[in-house]
C-alpha positions, 0 to 999 in steps of 0.5 A: 241286507248289506254285503258282508266282508271277509277279506279284512279282519275287523277291529272293535271300537268302544265309543265314549260319550261326553258324560264320564262313567261312574267309578263302579258301574258294574253290569252283571258283575263286570265293568261295562268296558270290560264287558264290551271288550270281552264280548268283542273278543268272543265275537272274534275281534282281538284288537280293540280301539277307543274313541272319544276318551283317553285310554286312562278312562278304560279299566286295565284288563287283569287277564291280558286278553286284548289290546287297547289302542287309540283311534287313528286315521290309519284305522279309518279304512278297516271294518269296525264293530263299535259299541257305546261305553254307556250301554250294554248288549245281549251276550250274543248280539256282538257275535252276530253283528261281527258276522254281518259286517258290511263292506261300507256304511253302518249296521246299527242296533237301536236308534242312535238318537233315542236309544243305545246302539251297537253299530258295524262301521265301514266308512271311517272317521265321519261315522265315528264322529257321528257316533260321538254326537249321536248323529245318524249317518245317511248310509245306515241300516237298522236290522231288527233284533232277535227276540231274545236280544236286547240293547239297554242303557247303563248310565244310571244305577237303576239302568245298570240294575235293570240291565243286570237282571236282563243279563241274568235272564239271558243265561237260561239255556234252551237246551236245559232239562225238565227239572232244570227249567222247573226249579233249578235255574229259578233258584240258581239265578238268585244265587248267581245274582248274589255272587256276581259282584264277588270274587268267586270264580266258576271253577271255585263253584264247581269244586263247591258243587263236587264237595256237596256231592261227596258229602251227600254220598257220605251221609247216605252211607251212615246208619242214621235214616235222618242223615240218609234222607238229608244226603238224598236231598243234599244231592238234589240241592247240589244240582241247583248249586251246579248251575251257578258255575256255568251261569257265572262263566257266561255272565262274566265271560269266564268260560274255559275248556278247563272249566267245562272239563272240570264240571263234566268230570265232577258231575260224573264222579259225583253221581257215581259216588251216590250210586256207590253209597246206595249200593252199600245200603242196598247190599246190607239188606241183600248182598246179591245187590253188591255186584249189581251196583258195582256193574252199575257204577262201572257202566256209568263211568264207562258212559262218562268216558265215552262222552269225554271221547265224543266231546274230544271228537266234537272239538275238544270242549267238555260240554256234552250238550255240543256233541252231535249225538244221533238223537239230535240229528235230522235223520235218525234211526228208530233207536235214536228217535226213541232216545230223542224222545226220552232224552229230557227225562234222562238228563243229569238234572232229572237223574239226580232228582230221581235218585235223590228222592229214591234215597229219601224214601229209602228205595235203595234196591230199586235205585240200584237195579234201575240205574244198572239197567239204564247204565248198561243200555246207555254204554251200548248206545253211546259206544255205537254213537262214538264209533259213528262220530269217529267214522264221520270225523275220519271221513271229513278229515280224508275229504279235507286232505284230498281237497287240499291235495287237489288245490295244491298238487 
């Protein structure tokens, strides 16, 4: 394996071939050049050069996220991660390549002469010239792709259509819940494909999802049994729609911390509204269930606040799946082991499915009692987890401070 380097910041190079790209060659809703630039930026490369084509062949970036500069001899000694303009890559591939930049030579993915490729370059203009002519540098190495990664051509309409399907399939999350894998993602992928070439943004889809949740709760509050059933089923459908914002964000490189927080907050409030609506219906038959449901709603919102705090401790992002919960650690307490075993059956996709079906069958009282019981247990568990995370972060901070003081007495 080539020696990696960390003493110089790499640049990205988009290599154009002899054939011009068509005017509308979108792959997964994004122009290939824009996709390359966004992928390079997500890999930590903020300076992007162009080789083999004038800059007017590169679409302008309306977001202003990178700088396009021509290839010059001054850049020949800088470590470079190069991609071909007429190909497309798995969204994680360039990030992995950026961590494996060699001190010299070329690391490439796929044969230059027979298939599209990505290449990490460290030997200057000779290598760039070889790339432009599909030559094979003598000092090149060719590591294997990971099972989920791909390098695909994007020259013709058929190739771009096939590449878009591959990008969509790559959006499936290995950490997804049971019901998310069974029916939510298979349906949402089709909806995302229909929306990927539109101007609909991930945050707009989050608002649409929240509107579904509000409408579902409102229907459950009505006196019509048919509308109550519709509300329960709409809440389940809402969870399918909820997948789209994340899929669009990953597909188009439109992820943001604000978007993650917006999605998490709307998810929490949306489920609380449904439980409140179920409590309203249950209390009409048995007023004693009103305080029970109120405690359940309050406990659920407390769980959300604890998860928000844990997300801040984990780095400030609103994605709860990135939190280092104890039930995902290698060393677990007995309680954490139990939570780890039942986690997939109590994820938000599963909860929404259970609750939607319970409302459709008219099981308001059992839903309220079960939710309150689980929510109270959850607030105790997650409270302990947040304290554990806070102590760990405090210890890490103190260790870093002590190390800095010892390094610079």
